[in-house]
N, C-alpha and C positions, 0 to 999 in steps of 0.2 A: 410122534411127528416123524416124517420119513427121513432118509439120510440126507436128502438135498437141503433140508432146513436145519441140519446139524452142522452144516458148513463143510462137508466133505467133497462137495462138488463145486468149488469156487471157480470163478472165471480165471483163465490161465494165460490168455495171449496178450495181456497188458492194455487192451483197449478198454475204455470205460463205458459203464451204463449211465445213461442220462436220466436224472430224476428231476421232474418239474411239478412242483406243487403250487397251490395259490388258492385265494378265495374264488367263489364262483363268479363268473363274468369278467375274470381278469385277463383273459386272452391266452390261457394255458394251451389250449388245443391248437391255436394259431402258431404259437411258438414251437410247440412239439412238431407240427407239420413242417414248418421251416427247417428245423434242425434235421428231421428225418430225411427230408428231400436232399439236404446238403451231404449228409453222412452215408446215405444208403441205409436208412434206419427202418426199424419196425416199431410202430407205436403200440404200447400195451396199456391198457385201461387201469388206472388207480382210483376210480371213482365208484362208490358203491351203488350209486342210483344208474349210472351208465351202464351197469351190467344187464339191466332189464330190457328185453325186446320191446315192451309195451310203452317205453317212456323216451322215445327219441326226442321229441320236442321238449317235453317237460323237464328232462334232464339235461337238455342242450348237447345231446350226443353229436359227434361229427356227422355231417350230411353224408349221403350216399356218394355224392361227387368227391368229397374230400376223402372218403375211405378208398376211393378208386385211385387216388394219386400215390399213396403208399400203403403197405400192409398195415391193417389194424387188428389187434387181438383183444379178446375179452370185452367186447362191445356187444350188447344185445344178445347175451348167451343164455339168459335165464327168463323164464315166464314170471310174471308178477306174483304168481302163487308160491314161489319158491324162495324161502329165506336163505341167506348166504352170510357166513360168519367170516370175520377177518382170517381165521386160520384156513378156511377153505379158499379164500382168495389167495393167500400167501402160497399155498401149494400150487395152484394153477399158474400163478405169476412166475414162481420159480421154474416151472416146467417150461413156460413160454420164453423166458429169458434164456435158458440153456438151448432151446430150439433155435432161437434167433442167433445166438452166438455160434452155434454149430454150423449154421449156413453162412457164416462170415459177415453177418450184418450187425448193426448196432441196436440194442434195445433202448427205446426212449419211453420211459413210464411217465405217465402224466395224469393228474387228477386232484380232487380236492379233499380226499379222504385221508387226512393226516395219520390216522392209526395204521393204515396200510403201509405207508412209507416208513413209520416207526417200526412196524413189525419186521420189514425187510431189512432194515439198516441196524437195528438194535436188538433183535431177538424177539420171540413172542411165545407165550404160554398158551397153547391151544387148549380149548375147554374139553374135559373128559366126555366120554359118551354118557348121555342122561337117559336112564330107563323112562319109557313112555309114561309109566304110571306117576313118576316123579314130576315129569315135565307137565303132565296134565294137572296135577295138584297145584303147582306153582301157578300156572296160567289161570286156573279157575280162581285161585285167591286174587290174583291181579284183576280178573274181571269183576268179582264180587266186591272187594274192598280197596282196590287201587293202591296208590303209593303208600298211604299210611298202614294199610294192612299188611303190605309186604314188609315194611320196616318193622312193625310190631313183631311179625313172626321171625324175622332175621334176629332181632334183639333176643327173643325168647330161646333161639338156638345158639346164641352166643356170638353172632357176628355184628360187633359193635362198628366195625369200620364201614362195611357196606351200608348199614342203616344210617350212619351218620353223613357219608360222603356222596351217595348216589341219589338222584332225584328222578331219573327216567325210569318209568315202570318196567320197560323191557330189560333194562340193565339189572334192576332190583330183583326181577323174576329169575334172570340168569344166575345172579348171585345166590338166590335161594336154592335153585336147582343144584348148583355145585355143592352147596353145603349140605343139602339133603342126601345127595348122591354119594359124596365122598367123606363126609364128616369133617371136612376142612373148609374154613372160610375162603372166599374166592381169592382174597389178597394173599393168603398163605399158600393156597394151591398154585397161584401163578408164580410166587417166588420160588417154590420148590420145583417147578417144572418149566423154567425158562429155557428156551433154546437159544444157541448161539446165533448171532447175526449172519445172514446169508451173505451180505455185501458189506465189505470193509470201506472205510472212508477213501482209501486210495484207489478203489475200483470205480468210483463214482464221480460224476459232476452233479452237485446238488444244488438245485435252484428253487427259491421261493419267490413268486411274484408278489411284489408289495406296491400296489398302485396307490396314487393320491385319492383321498376319500370322494372328492367331487367327481373325478373322472370315472371312479368305479360306480358311483351311484347313477350316473348318466347311463352307463351300459346296463345297469340293473333295470332301469326304467325301460330301455329299449327290449331287454330280455322279456319283461313282463308283457309288453305289448305284442311281442311275437307269440308268447304262450297263449294270449287271448285271441290270436288269429284262428281262422277255420281249422287248421290242422291240429293245433293245440287242443281246442275244444273237442274235436272229434276224438282225439287220442284219450282224452279223459273220460268222455262219455262212454267210449268201448270198454275202458277199463272198469268203470263203475257198474256197467251193465253185467259184469261177471259176478258181482256180489261177493267179493273176497273180504276176508276179515280186514278191519281197519288197522289191526295191530301189525299186519305184514310190513316189512321195510318199504316195499314199493308203493304201498297205499299211503305211506307217511311222507312221501317225496312232496317238497314244496310245489304246489300247483294242483295237486289232486284234490284236496279238500277245498281250496279256494275256488277253483273252477267248478267244483261240485256245487257250491252255493249259487253260482250263476245258473247252472243247468237246472237246479230245483226251483229258480225263480226268487230266491232269497235275496240275491244282490244283482244289480244291473252291471253292465260291462265296466262302467267308470269305477264303481266301488270295488269290483273284483280286481280290476288292474291295480288299484291303490293297495288293496290287501296283499296282492302278490308282491308288489314293489317293497312294502314294508317287511313282509315276512323274509323276502330274499336279502334285503339290507341287513336284518337281524342275523340271518344265518352267516353272511359274509363276515360280519363283525366277530361272530363266535369262531369262525375259521381263522381269522387274522389273529385273534388272541391265542388260539391254540398253536399256530405256527410260531408265533413270537415266543411262547413259553416252552414249547416242546422240541423246537428245531432251531435254537438260537445260533448255531454254527453254520447253518445253510446260507448260501450266497443270496443276498436280497437284490432283486432287479425291479426296476420301475418299468412297467410295460407301457406307460403313457408316453415314454421317449423311445426313440429307435434304439433297438438292441443290437449291438454288433456281435453277431453270432460267431463270426470268424474268431474274434478275440475271445469270446466266451469259451470257445471249444479249443483254443490253442494249448 
C-alpha cells in the first residue's frame, strides 16, 4: 500500500472532510450536493456501483445537471467489464481528497458502500497480488461447485474461519485465492497487513442517514419505477448485449438481473417493478444493519425531516 494510505500525508489545514453514508434511496446525494454548494466542496463517490459508466440509472448516479452544479469525482470512471476492489477505490479516493484539499476546496464523500468508509477511517488490508493461475483455479472451482465446493476446499487447506463465516461465492473465492497464493488464511493475512487509517475522527464530520422505514420504502418504490422507465430499460439492454460474465460486480447490481427478466419476456412490467422494489428494500435493510453495527459512533440524521446543514457543519 502506498505512503498515502499509511497516514504520512494527513490533512493539515484543520478543515474537515465530510463523510455521508446511508442506505440506498435515503437522499445521500441531495445532502452531499447541498453541503458541497454551501462549502465550496467537491463530491467524491463512495458507492461501488456508481463507479461504473454503464449504470447511471440503475445505480442512481447523480444526473448530468447535478454533476454540473459542483465538481464530482470517481463517478462513471469504469466500464462494466472491470472489477474494482476496496483497496483500488481507497487509493483513488485518497488521491482525490488530497487534490481537493490542495485546491482549497472541501472533500465531500458520499455513498452506500460501508466498507469504503471503514477502510478510509479505520485502515485496510489490501489483498496481495494473485497469480493468474491461482485466480483461474479458484474461479473455476466456484463455477463448477459453487459455495459448498469453495467451503470444502478452504476447510481442506485449513481456513476454518472463511469457510464458516462467508456465504458469498465471490468473497469465498477471494479467500481461497489469498490462501493458495500466500499460505495464510484471509483473516490472518488481513490482521498482519492492516494499514493505519488515513483519516482520524477529528478530521471528519461523519454522517449516516437513518430514515424512517415507511419513508424509505416509498422512495424505493419511486426508484424502482424510475429504473423501469425507458432510460433504465435501455441501459440494461445495452449492458446485457455485451455478454459480460454475470460474476462481475457491475452485472450483480440490483436492477440488471431483474430488468433482464423483463427484456427476456419472463416477467411483465408490474412483476419486474415489484421484484426490483423487494430486492432494493432487502439491500437497504442489509446496509442499515451494517451501518448500525460497524459505524455506531457516526452521527445519525433523519433525512425525512429538514436537516439544518449550517448547524451540522458548525
